[in-house]
Structure formats: C-alpha cells, structure tokens
N, C-alpha and C positions, 0 to 999 in steps of 0.2 A: 445533433449527434446523439444517438441513443445512449442511455446510461449503461455502463458495464454491469454484467450480472455478478451475483455473489461469487460464483465459481471463478470468474475471470479476476475478480478482486483478490480472492484468496490465492490464486496462482501468481498474481502480480506480487503479493506480499512474500510468497515463498521465494520467488526470484530475487527480490530485494534483500531478503535475509541472507541468501547465499552470497550475493554480491557484497553485502556489508561485511560478512565474515571473511571473504577473500581479501577485501581491501583493508580491513582493519584489525582482524584478530586471527589470521590463519597461521601465523608463525609464533611458536612459543620460544621465549628466550630461556635458555637452559638455566636451571637452578633458581628460577624466579617464577612468580605467577603471572608475570607480564606477558601479554600477547600483542604482537604487532601484525600488520598486514602489508600488502603490496603498496599501499599508499605511503606508509612510513618509509619503506625501503626506497621507493621512487623519489620521495621527498628528500633523500640524502643528496640528490643532485641539486645544487643551488639554483633557485628561481625556476629553471626548466622543470624540475621534479615537482615543485609546488604547483606550477601551471598545469602539469599533466594530472596531478591529483585533483585540481579544480575541475578539469574537464571530465575526469572520471566521476566526480560528485554530481556533475550535471545529469548523469543517467538517472539518479534517484529523483531529481527534479522533473525530468522528462516523464518518468513513470507517474509521478504525482499529477502532472498535467493530463496525462492519458486517463488517469483514474477519476478525474473530475474534482480534484481537491480544491478547497476554497482558496481565495486569494490570500487570506491571513496565514494559512498553513504554508503556502508557497513562499510568502515573505519570510516566515520564520526559517524555512529551509535555506533561502538565500542568505539570511543573516548567519546561520551556522556555517555555510560554505565560505562566506567572507571571513569569518573569525578564523576558521581553519586555514584559509589561504594566507591571511596576514600573519597569523601566529607562526605558520611554517616558514615565513620569510625571515624571521628573526635569526641572526647568527647564533650558532651553537645551541641555544635553548629551543630553537624552532623545531628541530628534529624530535626532541623529547615532547614538545607540545603536540606535534603531529601524531605521535604515538598515543598520547593520552586523550586528546579532545574527541576523536572519532565522530566526525560530522556525519558520515554516511549512516552510522548506527543511530544517531540522534534523529536524522531525517527520516529514516525508515520507521522509527518509533512514532514520530509525529504523524506520518501517513497512516500507520496502523491504527493509532488512536482515532484519527479522523474517520477512517473507513469503518472501524468498529461501531462508532456512533451512527454512521450512515446506514450500515447494514442492520443495526438493531431496531431501526424504525420499521415497524410492521406495515406492510402495504395495506391499503384500504380493503375492507371486505368486498368480495365480489357482489354484484347487484343480485337482488332476489330473482330467482328464475321464474318469472311470471309465465312465460310461454310454456314451460314444462308443466306448471300447475294447471294451466288451461287445457293442454292436451291430455294430461292425466284425468282431468275432470270429464272431458268429453269421452275418453275411453271408458271410464267408470260408468258414465251414463249409458253408453251403448251396450256394455256388458250387462248392466243391471236391467236395461230395457229388454234386451234379448232374453235374459233369464225370466223376466216377468211374462213375456209372450209364450215361452215354452211351458211354464208351470201354470 
C-alpha cells in the first residue's frame, strides 16, 4: 500500500481535530470553563453510552491505521480507549471521568506527534541528472562545432 502524502495526512489530522472537538469539547458548561462533548453526553446512558463512546473512539484508531501509524502508537491509543471506557463505567464518578479524560483528544495528539515526526523526515535527494548533462554537453559541442565552421 502506498504511503499517504503530506496533504492527505494534514487533511486527516484536520478531520480528527474536528471529530475530537465534537466528541469531547463542543459544549460549554455555563458559568464554568469546563467543556464537554457528545461522548460525555452519550456516556450518561449506563453501559450502552460508554460502549457507544468506545465505538466512536474507534474512528481515531481507524484513521491511525490508514495513516500508517506504528504499532506502539496504536497500542497507546488502545490503552487510552480502554482507560476511558473502564473509567466511564464507574457509577457516578464515571460521567465526570468521561468529561475529563478526553481519550479522542489524547489519541489525536498521539497521531499528530507521530505524523509530524514522519513528515519531518526529508526525502532523499533526487539522483544526479546524468542524462541531462550528457545531452547538454552534446548540444554544446554541436553549437560550438557549428560556430567554429562558420567563423
């Protein structure tokens, strides 16, 4: 499978940023600085809401797979998803934990850091254009030879 281009990777990160904001910080709680998202609201439904949140978090992992993220990055993402899921299952405090932990934002940041390192690696320089040099040399010799005959 060919490696995704830098433009594709940047577009992927932009989508994940929007997704993370929607699921984890799109709703401001009045008179506080706390922001929650759809994940915390859905998580209010016992067990089913947390399972739905886990499925939603799977989207970030899927995008990481498509981006070609390393196994270590994907394992960290799975760990974050597991912590978020298990923490959300706790009675009463689970909903607050869901609002604070923000696994999708953590996972998007993990993928961003990985891709920034990958994209920072400069590609190898192109090979020296020997054929161009040879053709230019031949052209120069022909022009010089023609000028020598005329003069």
